[in-house]
C-alpha positions in Angstrom: 64.9 96.6 79.9 67.0 99.5 81.4 66.9 99.2 85.7 66.4 102.1 87.6 69.2 104.0 89.5 72.8 104.5 88.7 76.0 102.6 88.5 78.8 102.4 91.5 82.2 102.6 89.7 85.6 102.1 92.1 89.2 102.4 90.8 91.1 99.4 91.7 94.7 100.9 92.0 97.5 98.2 91.3 101.2 99.6 90.6 101.6 100.4 87.2 98.0 98.3 86.3 96.5 94.8 86.5 98.3 93.1 84.0 101.1 91.3 85.0 103.4 92.4 82.0 102.3 96.4 82.1 105.2 97.3 83.5 106.8 95.9 80.6 105.5 98.8 77.7 107.3 101.8 76.9 105.2 104.2 78.8 105.1 102.5 82.2 107.3 103.1 84.9 108.9 100.3 86.6 109.4 101.5 90.0 106.2 103.7 89.9 104.6 100.7 92.6 106.3 102.5 95.2 105.6 106.2 94.0 103.4 108.7 95.9 103.1 110.6 93.2 102.1 108.1 91.3 99.2 107.3 92.7 98.3 110.8 93.6 98.0 111.6 89.8 95.7 108.3 89.5 93.5 109.3 92.5 92.8 112.7 90.9 92.4 110.7 87.7 89.7 108.9 89.2 88.5 111.6 91.0 87.8 113.8 87.4 85.9 111.1 86.9 83.3 111.2 89.8 83.8 107.8 90.8 83.0 106.4 94.0 85.9 105.6 95.6 89.7 104.3 95.4 90.6 101.0 96.4 93.5 99.1 97.1 94.3 95.0 97.7 97.2 94.1 100.3 98.8 91.1 101.8 101.7 90.8 104.8 103.7 89.0 102.8 105.8 89.7 99.5 103.4 88.5 96.4 104.8 86.2 94.0 108.8 86.1 92.9 110.4 89.6 91.8 111.3 88.4 88.7 107.4 88.9 87.8 106.3 92.3 88.4 107.1 94.9 90.3 106.8 93.4 94.2 106.9 96.7 96.1 103.6 97.7 98.2 102.8 100.9 100.2 100.7 100.2 103.6 97.5 100.7 102.0 96.1 103.2 104.6 99.2 105.0 104.9 99.0 105.8 101.3 95.3 106.7 101.5 95.9 109.6 104.6 98.2 111.1 101.6 96.1 110.5 98.8 93.2 112.0 101.2 94.9 115.1 101.2 95.5 114.9 97.4 92.1 114.4 96.7 87.9 116.5 97.9 85.9 113.8 97.5 86.5 110.0 96.3 86.3 107.6 98.6 88.8 106.0 100.1 88.9 101.9 100.5 92.2 99.7 102.1 92.5 96.6 102.5 93.8 95.1 105.9 93.7 91.1 107.3 91.8 89.8 110.3 93.8 87.0 110.7 97.0 88.7 110.7 96.3 92.2 112.9 94.4 92.7 115.9 91.2 94.8 116.3 91.9 98.0 118.6 95.2 98.7 116.5 93.4 98.4 113.1 89.9 99.8 114.1 92.4 102.8 115.1 94.1 103.1 112.1 90.7 103.3 110.0 88.9 105.3 112.2 91.7 108.0 112.3 91.5 107.7 108.3 88.1 108.2 108.2 88.8 111.5 110.4 91.5 112.6 108.4 89.8 112.7 105.4 86.5 113.7 106.3 84.0 110.5 106.2 85.6 108.4 102.8 87.2 106.0 104.4 86.5 102.0 103.5 87.9 98.7 105.1 88.1 95.4 102.7 87.8 92.5 105.1 89.7 89.8 104.2 90.9 86.4 105.9 94.2 86.3 103.8 94.8 83.1 102.2 98.3 81.7 101.7 100.6 79.6 103.5 103.4 82.2 103.1 101.6 85.1 105.0 101.0 82.3 107.9 104.6 82.1 108.1 105.5 85.5 108.3 102.9 85.5 111.5 104.7 82.8 113.7 102.6 80.0 112.1 103.6 76.8 110.5 100.3 76.2 108.9 97.6 78.4 107.2 94.6 78.5 109.7 91.8 76.2 108.6 89.1 78.4 106.4 86.3 78.1 108.3 88.6 79.2 111.9 89.8 82.0 109.6 85.9 83.6 108.8 85.1 82.7 112.9 88.1 85.2 113.7 86.8 87.6 111.2 83.2 87.3 112.4 84.2 88.4 115.9 87.0 91.1 114.9 84.6 92.9 113.1 82.0 93.0 116.3 84.8 94.2 118.4 86.3 96.7 115.8 82.1 97.8 115.9 82.2 98.0 119.3 85.3 100.3 119.4 83.7 102.8 116.3 80.7 103.2 119.3 82.6 103.9 122.4 82.6 107.3 121.8 79.1 109.1 121.5 78.7 111.8 118.7 78.3 114.2 121.2 81.4 113.2 124.0 83.0 116.4 123.6 81.6 119.6 125.8 84.7 121.7 125.4 83.3 123.5 128.7 86.3 125.9 128.8 84.7 128.0 131.7 83.9 124.6 133.1 87.2 123.2 132.8 85.5 120.2 131.6 86.3 119.1 128.1 84.1 115.8 127.3 81.4 113.9 128.6 82.6 110.9 130.6 79.0 108.9 130.9 79.0 109.0 127.1 82.5 106.5 126.9 81.2 102.7 126.3 84.0 100.3 126.7 83.7 97.2 124.9 84.7 95.1 127.9 84.8 92.3 125.1 85.7 89.0 126.3 85.3 86.3 123.2 86.8 83.3 121.8 89.7 85.1 120.0 89.8 88.5 121.5 89.6 90.4 125.1 89.3 94.1 124.0 88.5 96.1 127.6 89.1 100.0 127.1 87.4 102.3 124.4 88.9 103.3 121.4 91.0 106.6 122.2 89.7 108.4 118.7 86.6 109.8 118.5 83.1 108.8 116.8 83.9 109.4 113.1 82.5 111.3 110.4 80.4 108.0 108.8 80.2 106.1 112.0 82.3 103.9 111.1 84.1 103.2 107.7 82.4 101.5 105.0 83.1 97.7 105.7 83.6 95.5 102.5 83.9 92.2 101.9 85.7 90.0 98.5 84.9 86.6 99.2 82.5 84.4 97.4 82.9 81.0 99.5 80.0 79.7 101.4 81.8 80.8 104.2 82.5 84.7 102.8 79.2 85.2 101.4 77.4 84.3 104.9 80.0 86.7 106.0 79.6 89.4 103.7 75.6 89.2 104.2 76.0 89.9 107.9 78.3 92.8 107.7 79.4 93.5 104.3 77.9 96.9 102.8 79.9 96.4 99.4 81.1 93.1 98.5 84.0 92.9 95.8 83.4 89.8 93.8 85.0 87.9 90.5 83.0 86.3 87.4 83.3 85.1 84.4 80.2 84.9 83.3 76.5 86.9 83.0 74.9 83.6 84.8 77.5 83.3 87.4 77.5 87.0 88.4 73.3 86.9 88.3 73.6 83.8 90.7 75.7 85.2 93.0 73.9 89.0 93.3 70.6 86.9 93.4 72.1 84.7 96.6 73.6 87.6 98.5 70.8 89.6 98.4 68.4 87.1 99.6 70.8 85.8 102.2 71.2 89.6 103.7 67.2 89.7 103.8 67.8 86.6 105.7 70.0 88.9 108.5 67.2 91.2 108.6 69.0 93.8 106.0 68.0 95.8 103.5 69.4 94.0 100.8 70.0 97.6 98.6 72.4 98.4 101.3 74.8 95.9 100.2 76.3 96.9 96.8 77.7 94.0 94.7 80.8 95.2 92.5 82.1 92.1 90.3 86.0 93.6 88.7 86.4 94.0 85.2 89.4 94.5 83.4 88.9 97.0 80.5 91.2 97.3 77.1 89.8 100.4 75.4 90.4 101.1 71.8 89.7 103.4 69.1 88.4 100.3 67.7 87.8 96.2 68.5 90.9 95.0 67.0 92.7 97.3 68.5 91.8 96.8 72.0 92.6 93.1 71.0 95.7 93.7 69.7 96.9 95.6 73.1 95.3 92.4 75.0 97.6 90.2 72.8 100.8 92.4 73.1 100.1 92.1 76.8 99.8 88.1 77.1 103.5 88.0 74.8 104.8 89.9 77.6 103.7 87.5 80.0 106.7 84.6 81.4 104.9 81.4 82.1 107.2 80.1 84.1 107.2 82.8 86.8 103.0 82.2 87.2 102.8 78.5 87.3 103.9 78.3 91.4 101.2 80.6 92.1 99.1 79.1 89.9 99.8 75.4 91.2 99.1 76.7 95.1 96.0 78.3 94.4 94.7 74.8 92.4 96.5 72.8 95.4 98.9 71.0 93.1 102.2 70.0 92.8 104.6 72.7 90.2 105.3 69.7 88.5 102.1 68.7 87.5 101.1 71.3 85.7 102.3 71.1 81.9 102.0 74.6 80.3 100.6 73.3 76.8 98.3 70.3 78.3 94.8 71.3 79.9 94.2 71.1 83.4 94.7 67.7 85.6 92.0 65.3 85.2 92.3 65.1 88.7 92.4 68.2 91.0 91.6 68.6 94.6 87.7 69.4 95.1 87.0 73.1 96.8 86.3 71.6 100.4 89.6 70.3 100.9 91.6 73.8 99.9 92.0 76.1 102.9 93.3 79.1 100.5 90.9 81.0 98.1 88.3 78.9 97.9 85.6 80.8 95.4 89.0 81.9 93.0 90.2 78.1 93.0 86.8 77.1 92.1 87.0 80.1 89.0 89.9 79.2 87.4 88.8 75.3 87.3 85.9 76.4 85.9 87.1 78.7 83.4 89.5 76.2 82.3 87.2 73.3 82.0 84.5 74.9 80.9 86.4 76.6 77.7 89.1 74.1 77.5 92.4 76.2 78.0 95.8 75.0 78.1 97.6 76.2 81.2 99.5 78.4 79.4 96.2 79.8 77.9 95.0 80.2 81.6 97.9 82.0 82.8 97.2 84.3 80.1 93.6 84.6 80.7 94.4 85.4 84.7 97.4 88.2 83.7 95.1 90.5 83.5 92.6 90.1 86.0 93.1 87.3 88.1 89.9 85.6 87.4 87.9 88.8 87.0 86.7 89.7 83.4 88.5 91.1 81.2 86.6 92.8 78.3 88.6 94.5 75.2 86.7 96.5 73.0 85.5 100.1 71.9 84.3 102.6 75.0 81.2 102.1 73.6 81.5 98.3 73.8 82.8 98.6 77.6 79.7 101.1 78.6 76.8 98.5 76.9 78.9 95.7 78.6 78.9 97.1 82.1 75.0 98.6 81.6 74.2 95.1 80.3 75.3 93.6 83.8 73.8 96.4 85.9 70.4 95.9 83.9 70.4 91.9 84.1 70.6 92.3 87.6 74.2 91.0 88.0 75.7 93.8 89.8 74.9 97.3 91.0 78.5 98.5 89.8 81.6 97.8 88.9 85.6 97.9 90.4 87.4 99.1 87.6 90.4 97.2 87.4 92.8 99.6 84.4 95.4 96.9 82.9 97.7 99.3 82.4 98.3 102.2 85.2 97.4 105.3 84.3 96.6 104.9 80.6 93.9 102.7 80.8 92.4 104.7 83.4 92.4 107.7 81.8 90.7 106.4 78.8 88.3 104.9 81.1 87.4 108.1 82.7 87.8 110.3 79.4 85.9 108.1 77.1 83.7 105.5 78.7 82.6 107.3 82.0 80.9 110.1 79.5 78.8 107.5 77.8 77.4 106.2 81.4 76.8 109.6 82.1 74.6 110.7 78.9 73.1 107.8 79.2 71.8 109.2 83.1 73.9 105.5 84.2 76.2 107.9 86.7 76.6 111.0 88.3 78.1 114.0 87.0 78.5 115.4 90.2 79.0 114.3 93.8 76.2 114.7 95.8 77.9 114.0 98.8 81.1 114.7 100.6 81.1 111.0 102.1 82.0 107.3 100.6 78.5 106.3 102.8 77.0 108.9 100.3 78.0 108.0 97.7 76.9 104.9 97.9 73.2 105.8 98.7 74.1 104.1 102.2 72.9 105.8 105.6 75.4 106.6 108.8 74.8 103.8 110.9 73.6 104.8 114.6 75.4 104.4 117.7 74.4 101.2 119.1 74.9 102.5 122.4 72.5 105.4 122.0 70.8 104.6 119.1 71.4 108.3 117.8 73.5 108.8 114.9 73.6 112.5 115.0 75.3 113.0 111.4 75.2 117.1 112.0 77.1 116.9 115.0 79.7 114.2 113.5 80.0 115.2 109.9 82.4 118.0 109.1 80.4 121.2 106.5 
């Protein structure tokens, strides 16, 4: 039975592709990970397909060994500012950590991106797992999982206060009277909390969207509670329809318990689409990419995720019988559980797990024709497992081009995806209202939004 409404689709861009061996293909440019023209091309392809947004992951750490894959990573709000000038409608979502930033600087950065882009900015809120990141910020140990989420909640609360510290109609521009703005419509946060003290108002006006779209990407118990309270879109990873349905139902229920409209929380699992003219051709591409993986490079990262020593993992054996429980993990709890369940359920060797993670790091990998990919996307949507998908092209730009040129038209023909953008802001793409200013209760979209 079909479900009413339309899908939301984001392009999750990562270097020359999500598959860690994509850079080894003859078509790939191994240096494109820091080439702004490469990203402009990808942005234009995604906008041609009328996708909701571009999404960039990020972390304050050098990912992996540089021998494994291209490891350069441009700061995402800087890169998206450049992409704002190369596009007109597509949303621009950047990842930024609440553990290794301060609210004033980050709120200003995202407000600036929202203004520069005419209302297309989104913030993917992360708490950042991993000891390597902690050691880059004067810490000898990773802050505990629950402590990171406590800090994140206060961080977002302060950011919201800062984004609302200007009324929409502060600016008077009264040349004759010599008054530029109304000081009575400035609302300094005067915040004093457990983690932050922020006195003054932001030095950026209230933005076209009121505030950037809030996105979250954690699926642990703490992550779910946080998303239910704050997130307007949730990026998540699931290997099975049943797991995705459980997460979908649970998060919508939690959002309602927080007094929110569950329809205003869009749940978007990741999917790595390997598209071929035939199913066999798609599976051959998958096999070719997996053959190019250097498994020894992946072992340290897998060991860290699982909370074990590298010596405990043998490439041609299954996972060790005894692994730390999820509650003992201070890093990426939900991703660790997903990987363990995958390995146990399918009795995979460590080498096979590495191959399965090579394309999407735990996100669903699907190989098939454009029609089969479209069928899979619609099936998850119709069966209450997703409001759309975070598209993770395994090879860039070719996999994104195939998705836009072959899968999107099928979804459009079925009435499941837009043929034109209906609005200009990212909130409009998602069908979300512009939030009212908490200090006045007035959204005043006609004042703030650009024509």
